[in-house]
N, CA, C and O atoms as CSV, one atom per row, in Angstrom:
chain,resi,resn,atom,element,x,y,z
A,1,MET,N,N,109.122,-38.606,35.109
A,1,MET,CA,C,109.146,-37.619,34.087
A,1,MET,C,C,110.472,-36.979,34.324
A,1,MET,O,O,110.785,-36.664,35.473
A,2,SER,N,N,111.287,-36.761,33.300
A,2,SER,CA,C,112.506,-36.158,33.554
A,2,SER,C,C,112.377,-34.591,33.384
A,2,SER,O,O,111.462,-34.207,32.655
A,3,ALA,N,N,113.170,-33.668,33.959
A,3,ALA,CA,C,113.123,-32.326,33.836
A,3,ALA,C,C,113.662,-31.876,32.468
A,3,ALA,O,O,114.641,-32.391,31.928
A,4,VAL,N,N,112.958,-30.899,31.971
A,4,VAL,CA,C,113.526,-30.244,30.884
A,4,VAL,C,C,114.578,-29.393,31.256
A,4,VAL,O,O,114.470,-28.702,32.268
A,5,PRO,N,N,115.663,-29.362,30.497
A,5,PRO,CA,C,116.692,-28.292,30.774
A,5,PRO,C,C,116.478,-27.076,30.549
A,5,PRO,O,O,115.729,-26.843,29.601
A,6,ALA,N,N,116.991,-26.011,31.245
A,6,ALA,CA,C,116.784,-24.497,31.221
A,6,ALA,C,C,116.987,-24.220,29.667
A,6,ALA,O,O,117.875,-24.862,29.107
A,7,THR,N,N,116.260,-23.344,28.951
A,7,THR,CA,C,116.663,-22.561,27.784
A,7,THR,C,C,117.708,-21.775,27.892
A,7,THR,O,O,117.904,-21.287,29.005
A,8,VAL,N,N,118.428,-21.521,27.044
A,8,VAL,CA,C,119.626,-20.596,26.960
A,8,VAL,C,C,119.266,-19.319,25.828
A,8,VAL,O,O,119.103,-19.522,24.625
A,9,CYS,N,N,119.194,-18.133,26.414
A,9,CYS,CA,C,118.835,-16.936,25.516
A,9,CYS,C,C,120.019,-16.956,24.481
A,9,CYS,O,O,121.161,-16.974,24.938
A,10,PRO,N,N,119.844,-16.953,23.223
A,10,PRO,CA,C,120.779,-16.747,22.294
A,10,PRO,C,C,121.384,-15.282,22.198
A,10,PRO,O,O,122.424,-15.147,21.555
A,11,GLN,N,N,120.826,-14.231,22.769
A,11,GLN,CA,C,121.348,-12.901,22.788
A,11,GLN,C,C,122.390,-12.823,24.013
A,11,GLN,O,O,123.499,-12.304,23.880
A,12,CYS,N,N,121.952,-13.363,25.166
A,12,CYS,CA,C,122.842,-12.856,26.318
A,12,CYS,C,C,123.484,-14.097,26.979
A,12,CYS,O,O,124.443,-13.957,27.738
A,13,GLY,N,N,122.918,-15.408,26.673
A,13,GLY,CA,C,123.366,-16.460,27.294
A,13,GLY,C,C,122.785,-16.946,28.646
A,13,GLY,O,O,123.117,-17.963,29.255
A,14,ALA,N,N,121.842,-16.017,29.004
A,14,ALA,CA,C,121.139,-16.335,30.405
A,14,ALA,C,C,120.310,-17.469,30.226
A,14,ALA,O,O,119.751,-17.615,29.139
A,15,GLN,N,N,120.149,-18.302,31.146
A,15,GLN,CA,C,119.360,-19.441,31.377
A,15,GLN,C,C,117.950,-18.980,31.863
A,15,GLN,O,O,117.898,-18.159,32.779
A,16,PHE,N,N,116.861,-19.437,31.330
A,16,PHE,CA,C,115.392,-19.226,31.819
A,16,PHE,C,C,114.503,-20.426,31.543
A,16,PHE,O,O,114.902,-21.471,31.029
A,17,ARG,N,N,113.402,-20.203,31.889
A,17,ARG,CA,C,112.476,-21.430,31.658
A,17,ARG,C,C,111.348,-21.144,30.647
A,17,ARG,O,O,110.435,-20.326,30.758
A,18,CYS,N,N,111.582,-21.908,29.741
A,18,CYS,CA,C,110.526,-21.720,28.509
A,18,CYS,C,C,109.395,-22.518,28.947
A,18,CYS,O,O,109.629,-23.701,29.193
A,19,GLY,N,N,108.157,-22.065,29.095
A,19,GLY,CA,C,106.943,-22.764,29.496
A,19,GLY,C,C,106.642,-23.797,28.395
A,19,GLY,O,O,106.327,-24.940,28.725
A,20,MET,N,N,106.718,-23.472,27.205
A,20,MET,CA,C,106.378,-24.479,26.112
A,20,MET,C,C,107.212,-25.582,26.119
A,20,MET,O,O,106.767,-26.715,25.937
A,21,ALA,N,N,108.554,-25.318,26.342
A,21,ALA,CA,C,109.362,-26.348,26.261
A,21,ALA,C,C,109.378,-27.304,27.589
A,21,ALA,O,O,109.969,-28.384,27.588
A,22,ASN,N,N,108.735,-26.844,28.614
A,22,ASN,CA,C,108.377,-27.469,29.850
A,22,ASN,C,C,107.024,-28.107,29.945
A,22,ASN,O,O,106.676,-28.747,30.937
A,23,GLY,N,N,106.288,-27.923,28.920
A,23,GLY,CA,C,105.022,-28.690,28.867
A,23,GLY,C,C,103.840,-27.779,29.378
A,23,GLY,O,O,102.709,-28.237,29.541
A,24,ASP,N,N,104.127,-26.622,29.593
A,24,ASP,CA,C,103.032,-25.785,30.247
A,24,ASP,C,C,101.837,-25.305,29.147
A,24,ASP,O,O,102.080,-25.186,27.946
A,25,LYS,N,N,100.833,-25.112,29.601
A,25,LYS,CA,C,99.712,-24.667,28.784
A,25,LYS,C,C,100.012,-23.464,27.916
A,25,LYS,O,O,99.600,-23.401,26.758
A,26,GLU,N,N,100.785,-22.439,28.526
A,26,GLU,CA,C,101.244,-21.355,27.978
A,26,GLU,C,C,102.443,-20.716,28.591
A,26,GLU,O,O,102.524,-20.582,29.812
A,27,CYS,N,N,103.361,-20.323,27.784
A,27,CYS,CA,C,104.396,-19.738,28.357
A,27,CYS,C,C,104.316,-18.266,28.698
A,27,CYS,O,O,103.470,-17.549,28.164
A,28,TRP,N,N,105.293,-17.752,29.692
A,28,TRP,CA,C,105.226,-16.587,30.224
A,28,TRP,C,C,105.278,-15.422,28.919
A,28,TRP,O,O,104.699,-14.340,29.019
A,29,CYS,N,N,105.950,-15.769,27.865
A,29,CYS,CA,C,106.032,-14.687,26.835
A,29,CYS,C,C,104.519,-14.676,26.238
A,29,CYS,O,O,104.209,-13.666,25.607
A,30,ALA,N,N,103.734,-15.510,26.353
A,30,ALA,CA,C,102.607,-15.319,25.502
A,30,ALA,C,C,101.669,-14.146,25.855
A,30,ALA,O,O,100.790,-13.797,25.067
A,31,SER,N,N,101.860,-13.541,27.042
A,31,SER,CA,C,101.205,-12.496,27.394
A,31,SER,C,C,101.930,-11.155,26.913
A,31,SER,O,O,101.394,-10.095,27.236
A,32,LEU,N,N,102.976,-11.127,26.250
A,32,LEU,CA,C,103.598,-10.000,25.536
A,32,LEU,C,C,103.300,-10.011,24.140
A,32,LEU,O,O,102.980,-11.069,23.599
A,33,PRO,N,N,103.379,-8.838,23.439
A,33,PRO,CA,C,103.274,-8.713,22.014
A,33,PRO,C,C,104.304,-9.405,21.259
A,33,PRO,O,O,105.442,-9.543,21.707
A,34,ALA,N,N,103.930,-9.853,20.105
A,34,ALA,CA,C,105.023,-10.393,19.338
A,34,ALA,C,C,105.972,-9.642,18.633
A,34,ALA,O,O,105.638,-8.593,18.082
A,35,LEU,N,N,107.263,-10.120,18.585
A,35,LEU,CA,C,108.178,-9.332,17.787
A,35,LEU,C,C,107.873,-9.121,16.454
A,35,LEU,O,O,107.328,-10.065,15.883
A,36,SER,N,N,108.088,-8.121,15.820
A,36,SER,CA,C,107.729,-8.065,14.164
A,36,SER,C,C,108.807,-8.838,13.577
A,36,SER,O,O,108.514,-9.446,12.548
A,37,GLN,N,N,110.110,-8.955,14.059
A,37,GLN,CA,C,111.167,-9.593,13.255
A,37,GLN,C,C,111.994,-10.544,14.461
A,37,GLN,O,O,112.240,-10.102,15.583
A,38,ILE,N,N,112.281,-11.614,14.101
A,38,ILE,CA,C,113.134,-12.413,15.027
A,38,ILE,C,C,114.571,-11.925,15.008
A,38,ILE,O,O,115.240,-11.976,13.977
A,39,PRO,N,N,115.003,-11.488,16.065
A,39,PRO,CA,C,116.462,-10.987,16.208
A,39,PRO,C,C,117.606,-12.101,15.818
A,39,PRO,O,O,117.502,-13.279,16.158
A,40,ALA,N,N,118.568,-11.648,15.157
A,40,ALA,CA,C,119.575,-12.627,15.091
A,40,ALA,C,C,120.468,-12.842,16.239
A,40,ALA,O,O,120.708,-11.969,17.073
A,41,LYS,N,N,120.946,-14.017,16.257
A,41,LYS,CA,C,121.881,-14.318,17.412
A,41,LYS,C,C,123.089,-13.524,17.225
A,41,LYS,O,O,123.337,-13.175,16.071
A,42,THR,N,N,123.923,-13.159,18.203
A,42,THR,CA,C,125.126,-12.282,18.137
A,42,THR,C,C,125.834,-12.677,16.879
A,42,THR,O,O,126.280,-11.753,16.198
A,43,ASP,N,N,126.022,-14.009,16.429
A,43,ASP,CA,C,126.744,-14.524,15.195
A,43,ASP,C,C,126.030,-14.436,14.115
A,43,ASP,O,O,126.646,-14.873,13.143
A,44,GLY,N,N,124.735,-13.962,13.819
A,44,GLY,CA,C,124.026,-13.668,12.821
A,44,GLY,C,C,123.123,-14.830,12.491
A,44,GLY,O,O,122.419,-14.780,11.482
A,45,ASP,N,N,123.110,-16.001,13.391
A,45,ASP,CA,C,122.311,-17.202,13.087
A,45,ASP,C,C,120.844,-16.977,13.629
A,45,ASP,O,O,120.541,-17.052,14.819
A,46,LEU,N,N,119.983,-16.691,12.602
A,46,LEU,CA,C,118.645,-16.289,12.796
A,46,LEU,C,C,117.782,-17.614,13.401
A,46,LEU,O,O,116.783,-17.424,14.094
A,47,ALA,N,N,118.187,-18.761,13.125
A,47,ALA,CA,C,117.410,-20.098,13.650
A,47,ALA,C,C,117.785,-20.215,15.009
A,47,ALA,O,O,117.062,-20.934,15.699
A,48,ALA,N,N,118.710,-19.695,15.520
A,48,ALA,CA,C,119.093,-20.093,17.037
A,48,ALA,C,C,118.281,-19.021,17.924
A,48,ALA,O,O,118.290,-19.127,19.151
A,49,ALA,N,N,117.560,-17.958,17.261
A,49,ALA,CA,C,117.083,-16.833,18.023
A,49,ALA,C,C,115.473,-16.991,18.142
A,49,ALA,O,O,114.622,-16.127,17.931
A,50,THR,N,N,115.323,-18.147,18.482
A,50,THR,CA,C,113.427,-18.248,18.371
A,50,THR,C,C,112.938,-18.124,19.598
A,50,THR,O,O,111.719,-18.078,19.769
A,51,CYS,N,N,113.879,-18.045,20.699
A,51,CYS,CA,C,113.273,-17.875,22.006
A,51,CYS,C,C,114.179,-16.997,22.902
A,51,CYS,O,O,115.324,-17.390,23.124
A,52,LEU,N,N,113.783,-15.951,23.378
A,52,LEU,CA,C,114.655,-14.926,24.224
A,52,LEU,C,C,114.162,-15.059,25.709
A,52,LEU,O,O,113.102,-15.538,26.112
A,53,CYS,N,N,115.259,-14.480,26.461
A,53,CYS,CA,C,115.084,-14.600,27.942
A,53,CYS,C,C,114.048,-13.372,28.044
A,53,CYS,O,O,113.842,-12.616,27.095
A,54,PRO,N,N,113.398,-13.249,29.338
A,54,PRO,CA,C,112.583,-12.015,29.552
A,54,PRO,C,C,113.081,-10.641,29.501
A,54,PRO,O,O,112.345,-9.698,29.212
A,55,ALA,N,N,114.386,-10.511,29.793
A,55,ALA,CA,C,115.099,-9.454,29.865
A,55,ALA,C,C,115.403,-8.851,28.358
A,55,ALA,O,O,115.245,-7.675,28.029
A,56,CYS,N,N,115.867,-9.901,27.538
A,56,CYS,CA,C,116.123,-9.553,26.211
A,56,CYS,C,C,114.919,-9.296,25.458
A,56,CYS,O,O,114.914,-8.349,24.672
A,57,LEU,N,N,113.846,-10.060,25.609
A,57,LEU,CA,C,112.630,-9.860,25.060
A,57,LEU,C,C,112.085,-8.636,25.310
A,57,LEU,O,O,111.478,-8.032,24.425
A,58,GLN,N,N,112.248,-8.135,26.566
A,58,GLN,CA,C,111.544,-6.613,26.935
A,58,GLN,C,C,112.614,-5.673,26.304
A,58,GLN,O,O,112.101,-4.650,25.850
A,59,LEU,N,N,113.806,-5.738,26.173
A,59,LEU,CA,C,114.626,-4.797,25.360
A,59,LEU,C,C,114.294,-4.668,23.967
A,59,LEU,O,O,114.267,-3.554,23.443
A,60,TRP,N,N,114.001,-5.876,23.227
A,60,TRP,CA,C,113.612,-5.854,21.867
A,60,TRP,C,C,112.333,-5.210,21.832
A,60,TRP,O,O,112.281,-4.211,21.114
A,61,LEU,N,N,111.270,-5.551,22.450
A,61,LEU,CA,C,110.072,-4.889,22.408
A,61,LEU,C,C,110.207,-3.394,22.585
A,61,LEU,O,O,109.640,-2.594,21.841
A,62,ALA,N,N,110.937,-3.069,23.541
A,62,ALA,CA,C,111.052,-1.430,23.779
A,62,ALA,C,C,111.715,-1.051,22.552
A,62,ALA,O,O,111.120,-0.128,21.997
A,63,ALA,N,N,112.669,-1.419,21.988
A,63,ALA,CA,C,113.416,-1.041,20.855
A,63,ALA,C,C,112.381,-0.839,19.669
A,63,ALA,O,O,112.358,0.206,19.019
A,64,GLU,N,N,111.561,-1.861,19.438
A,64,GLU,CA,C,110.674,-1.835,18.323
A,64,GLU,C,C,109.541,-0.636,18.664
A,64,GLU,O,O,109.147,0.164,17.816
A,65,ALA,N,N,109.151,-0.658,19.879
A,65,ALA,CA,C,108.094,0.376,20.217
A,65,ALA,C,C,108.777,1.961,19.975
A,65,ALA,O,O,108.068,2.902,19.622
A,66,ALA,N,N,110.219,2.094,20.216
A,66,ALA,CA,C,110.795,3.222,20.107
A,66,ALA,C,C,110.967,3.672,18.649
A,66,ALA,O,O,111.001,4.848,18.286
A,67,ALA,N,N,111.059,2.721,17.950
A,67,ALA,CA,C,111.394,2.814,16.348
A,67,ALA,C,C,110.015,3.228,15.778
A,67,ALA,O,O,109.984,4.093,14.902
A,68,ARG,N,N,108.874,2.657,16.228
A,68,ARG,CA,C,107.558,2.882,15.740
A,68,ARG,C,C,107.081,4.364,16.146
A,68,ARG,O,O,106.255,4.983,15.476
A,69,ALA,N,N,107.667,4.854,17.277
A,69,ALA,CA,C,107.284,6.164,17.821
A,69,ALA,C,C,108.115,7.347,17.050
A,69,ALA,O,O,107.767,8.519,16.907
A,70,ALA,N,N,109.164,6.786,16.650
A,70,ALA,CA,C,110.026,7.937,15.971
A,70,ALA,C,C,109.555,8.311,14.626
A,70,ALA,O,O,110.136,9.191,13.990
């Protein structure tokens, strides 16, 4: 069985492991709340921004929480 390459975050370019792409039963992100909106890649490409690294996902979740609290 060949290894699945690392996923690259469309926001920051960091490589990370996507559990779903690697055949895991559940990805690390499944335990986090879903984003209300998929963020655009820095060049505006929404389709490329389907999976974020842990750091960027946490930043987006915090920004959404702050916006709701305001």
